[in-house]
Backbone as CSV, one residue per row, in Angstrom:
resi,resn,N_x,N_y,N_z,CA_x,CA_y,CA_z,C_x,C_y,C_z
1,MET,136.517,-39.069,70.412,135.319,-39.190,70.427,135.011,-37.707,69.720
2,GLU,134.291,-37.535,68.750,133.849,-36.599,68.051,133.428,-35.248,68.912
3,GLN,133.581,-34.169,68.541,133.355,-33.193,69.508,131.895,-32.426,68.818
4,PRO,130.989,-32.234,69.756,129.784,-31.481,69.334,130.041,-30.026,68.563
5,THR,129.100,-29.877,67.773,128.844,-28.690,67.458,127.660,-27.935,67.421
6,ASN,127.323,-26.812,67.553,126.042,-26.243,67.873,124.968,-27.048,66.972
7,ALA,124.965,-27.930,66.110,124.019,-28.605,65.195,124.170,-29.723,65.675
8,SER,124.854,-30.223,66.774,125.045,-31.757,67.042,124.540,-31.923,68.449
9,LEU,124.261,-33.156,68.773,124.049,-33.765,69.931,124.442,-35.199,70.119
10,ILE,125.625,-35.315,70.951,126.490,-36.504,71.010,125.694,-37.464,72.392
11,ILE,125.137,-38.432,71.891,124.761,-39.224,73.191,125.692,-40.602,73.586
12,ASP,125.790,-40.915,74.676,126.771,-41.964,74.953,125.993,-42.763,75.910
13,PRO,125.285,-43.735,75.403,124.553,-44.730,76.085,125.214,-45.709,77.102
14,ASP,126.611,-45.867,76.905,127.401,-46.754,78.283,127.430,-45.988,79.050
15,ARG,127.765,-44.340,79.117,128.260,-43.809,80.236,127.076,-42.721,80.672
16,TYR,125.636,-42.974,80.077,124.496,-42.012,80.622,125.006,-40.804,80.301
17,LEU,125.844,-39.963,79.190,125.930,-38.824,79.229,125.514,-38.388,77.892
18,VAL,125.126,-36.850,77.747,124.871,-36.468,76.473,125.683,-35.088,76.480
19,TYR,126.103,-34.727,75.103,127.071,-33.572,75.055,126.741,-32.719,74.049
20,ARG,126.718,-31.169,74.401,126.242,-30.516,73.355,127.222,-29.168,73.588
21,ASN,127.898,-28.642,72.570,128.673,-27.526,72.619,129.687,-27.693,73.680
22,ASN,130.490,-28.802,73.779,131.406,-29.358,74.626,131.043,-29.300,75.864
23,ALA,129.917,-29.315,76.400,129.355,-29.269,77.674,128.610,-30.439,78.046
24,THR,128.604,-31.172,79.085,127.618,-32.084,79.339,126.355,-31.492,79.972
25,ILE,125.320,-32.415,79.571,124.024,-32.080,79.753,123.553,-33.400,80.819
26,HIS,123.198,-32.701,81.795,122.673,-33.772,82.917,121.353,-34.216,82.861
27,LEU,120.920,-35.393,82.592,119.683,-35.981,82.484,119.258,-36.945,83.830
28,THR,118.301,-37.014,83.818,117.866,-38.337,84.668,118.029,-39.423,84.116
29,LYS,117.974,-40.492,84.646,118.276,-41.961,83.866,116.959,-42.195,82.894
30,THR,115.852,-41.585,83.456,114.509,-41.767,82.470,114.559,-40.985,81.263
31,GLU,114.733,-39.722,81.458,115.262,-38.495,80.649,116.012,-38.943,79.581
32,PHE,117.049,-39.924,80.174,118.151,-40.045,79.052,117.332,-41.027,78.280
33,ARG,116.845,-42.127,78.813,116.413,-43.232,78.027,115.533,-42.574,76.731
34,ILE,114.771,-41.891,77.306,113.686,-41.319,76.384,114.147,-40.420,75.451
35,LEU,115.114,-39.882,75.655,115.990,-38.873,74.664,116.969,-39.808,73.558
36,THR,117.452,-40.964,74.150,118.301,-41.546,73.275,117.073,-42.682,72.400
37,LEU,115.875,-42.999,72.935,115.087,-43.887,72.185,114.697,-42.711,70.969
38,ILE,114.149,-41.470,71.289,113.545,-40.490,70.169,114.793,-40.069,69.278
39,ALA,115.958,-39.972,69.745,117.168,-39.799,68.896,117.441,-41.052,67.863
40,ALA,117.469,-42.331,68.164,117.557,-43.532,67.414,116.398,-43.826,66.523
41,ALA,115.256,-43.155,66.777,114.147,-43.188,65.819,114.035,-42.155,64.752
42,ARG,115.411,-41.450,64.468,115.709,-40.672,63.605,114.712,-40.352,62.387
43,GLY,113.765,-39.315,62.633,112.751,-39.028,61.364,111.629,-39.652,61.343
44,ARG,111.451,-40.368,62.374,110.219,-41.106,62.784,109.448,-40.478,63.920
45,ILE,108.303,-40.548,64.140,107.447,-40.202,64.934,107.108,-41.153,66.032
46,LEU,107.281,-40.944,67.366,107.135,-41.936,68.441,105.997,-41.597,69.169
47,THR,105.065,-42.182,69.176,103.904,-42.061,70.171,104.167,-42.322,71.592
48,ARG,103.285,-41.462,72.477,103.362,-41.826,74.105,103.562,-43.049,74.285
49,GLU,102.620,-44.069,73.475,102.572,-45.296,74.012,103.742,-46.024,73.913
50,GLN,104.390,-45.723,72.204,105.563,-46.747,71.965,106.672,-46.111,72.892
51,ILE,106.643,-44.755,73.307,107.815,-44.720,74.403,107.776,-45.155,75.689
52,GLY,106.446,-45.118,76.361,106.368,-45.679,77.441,106.463,-47.207,77.535
53,ALA,106.026,-47.816,76.394,106.280,-49.550,76.406,107.729,-49.691,76.241
54,ALA,108.586,-49.161,75.692,109.909,-49.112,75.486,111.006,-48.670,77.016
55,VAL,110.297,-47.741,77.612,111.002,-47.251,78.593,110.658,-47.984,80.082
56,TRP,109.402,-48.123,80.348,108.539,-48.903,81.363,107.887,-49.985,81.344
57,LYS,107.500,-50.563,80.158,107.159,-51.911,79.972,105.979,-51.971,80.811
58,ALA,104.941,-50.953,80.935,104.013,-50.924,81.939,102.543,-50.521,81.074
59,GLU,101.475,-50.715,81.729,100.361,-50.240,80.980,100.238,-48.805,80.732
60,PRO,99.890,-48.240,79.591,99.939,-47.064,79.225,99.211,-45.993,80.190
61,ILE,97.980,-46.425,80.730,97.225,-45.349,81.476,98.447,-44.856,82.575
62,SER,99.489,-45.958,83.037,100.345,-45.202,84.162,101.426,-44.300,83.702
63,TYR,101.405,-44.005,82.354,102.763,-43.357,82.256,102.544,-42.293,81.021
64,LEU,101.200,-41.993,80.495,101.259,-41.284,79.445,101.547,-39.559,79.891
65,ARG,100.766,-39.110,80.752,101.279,-37.765,81.211,102.664,-37.766,81.920
66,THR,103.211,-38.743,82.362,104.578,-38.565,82.665,105.097,-38.495,81.702
67,ILE,105.272,-38.711,80.684,106.261,-38.829,79.604,106.233,-37.298,78.883
68,ASP,104.872,-36.688,79.120,104.948,-35.382,78.588,105.867,-34.453,79.531
69,VAL,105.781,-34.512,80.720,106.671,-33.900,81.847,107.988,-34.214,81.624
70,HIS,108.430,-35.778,81.166,110.058,-36.073,81.104,110.211,-35.186,79.752
71,ILE,109.320,-35.110,78.583,109.774,-34.654,77.471,110.155,-33.041,77.779
72,SER,109.071,-32.449,78.413,109.304,-31.171,78.515,110.897,-30.950,79.398
73,ASN,110.962,-31.522,80.629,112.541,-31.561,81.177,113.480,-31.789,80.169
74,ILE,113.470,-32.616,79.306,114.589,-32.981,78.456,114.858,-31.706,77.414
75,ARG,113.548,-31.105,76.920,113.510,-29.886,76.030,114.245,-28.731,76.715
76,LYS,113.982,-28.238,78.031,114.605,-27.207,78.829,115.787,-27.749,79.005
77,LYS,116.399,-28.938,79.288,117.925,-29.251,79.515,118.836,-28.963,78.078
78,VAL,118.414,-29.539,77.175,118.920,-29.666,75.909,118.933,-28.166,74.982
79,GLY,117.848,-27.472,75.384,117.920,-26.406,74.711,117.361,-26.133,73.225
80,HIS,117.485,-25.170,72.561,117.052,-25.021,71.399,118.379,-25.133,70.322
81,PHE,118.059,-25.443,69.025,118.850,-25.599,67.916,118.329,-24.464,67.065
82,ASP,119.088,-23.509,66.729,118.545,-22.363,65.476,117.267,-22.074,65.822
83,GLY,117.028,-21.762,67.127,115.534,-21.315,67.604,114.448,-22.176,67.831
84,LYS,114.831,-23.530,67.353,113.918,-24.641,67.468,114.304,-25.682,68.468
85,GLN,112.824,-25.881,69.241,113.115,-27.009,70.127,113.736,-28.405,69.879
86,THR,114.348,-29.322,70.616,115.293,-30.040,70.032,114.090,-31.370,69.706
87,ILE,113.184,-31.466,70.418,112.159,-32.475,70.681,110.846,-31.800,70.187
88,MET,110.511,-32.192,68.690,109.255,-32.008,68.114,107.859,-32.321,68.742
89,VAL,106.841,-31.614,69.104,105.798,-32.172,69.706,104.633,-32.059,68.462
90,LEU,104.336,-33.197,68.261,103.246,-33.346,67.075,102.054,-33.225,68.031
91,LYS,101.164,-32.557,68.261,100.035,-32.505,69.330,99.168,-33.751,68.677
92,GLY,98.761,-34.577,69.548,97.761,-35.721,69.434,98.458,-36.910,68.622
93,VAL,99.702,-36.684,68.233,100.549,-37.492,67.559,101.667,-38.454,68.380
94,GLY,102.708,-37.427,68.867,103.796,-38.105,69.397,104.745,-36.981,69.263
95,TYR,105.998,-37.817,69.174,107.371,-36.840,69.594,108.564,-37.318,68.455
96,LYS,109.531,-36.048,68.016,110.602,-36.682,67.138,111.315,-35.568,67.324
97,ILE,112.835,-36.187,67.111,113.795,-35.112,67.010,113.727,-34.205,65.860
98,ILE,114.170,-33.205,65.956,114.049,-32.325,64.794,114.992,-32.650,63.756
99,ASP,114.747,-32.359,62.614,115.576,-32.937,61.424,117.055,-32.003,61.455
100,ASP,116.945,-30.827,61.916,118.024,-29.801,61.585,119.135,-30.496,62.344
101,ILE,119.314,-31.324,63.370,120.147,-31.372,64.305,121.025,-33.088,64.046
102,ASN,122.520,-32.678,64.098,123.103,-33.936,63.716,123.479,-34.358,65.037
103,VAL,122.370,-35.486,65.073,122.667,-36.718,66.375,123.494,-37.665,66.349
104,ILE,124.671,-38.037,67.152,125.551,-38.890,67.130,125.312,-39.713,68.335
105,ILE,124.942,-41.210,68.207,124.994,-41.970,69.170,125.961,-42.802,69.180
106,LEU,126.906,-42.782,70.215,128.395,-43.038,70.286,128.214,-45.024,70.035
107,ASN,127.377,-45.147,70.793,127.457,-46.769,71.205,125.601,-47.087,71.416
108,ASP,124.926,-47.521,70.319,123.676,-47.946,70.601,123.055,-49.181,71.245
109,SER,124.124,-49.552,72.236,123.533,-50.838,73.229,122.053,-50.469,73.926
110,LEU,121.985,-49.155,74.300,120.823,-49.059,75.178,119.469,-49.310,74.207
111,THR,119.330,-48.710,73.002,118.313,-49.201,71.998,118.233,-50.587,71.387
112,GLN,119.500,-51.459,71.942,119.391,-52.667,71.249,118.834,-53.433,71.976
113,ALA,118.753,-53.115,73.591,118.186,-54.003,74.597,116.740,-54.350,74.502
């Protein structure tokens, strides 16, 4: 397995593990799915509706604010890269992973489902 650096995040969907700086970051199942989805969308902005539909397959009204809470938790757990939050919030639009991070998804089976 490729070792993470300060500017990389390694996601292993088959084991539900995230690595940064040779350390494992512990995420809930939902946080993991959201992070993997946003990381796989590299360079694109995902709306709350897109994230919710992919993660819960439910009506938007039931999860929109919940996504904000999950994103906040992910940002706290993953931390900053070069002084920047890992997940960029585009107010009123959606979320995306910052461009400065080298994201490695070991086996993209989760986003293929």
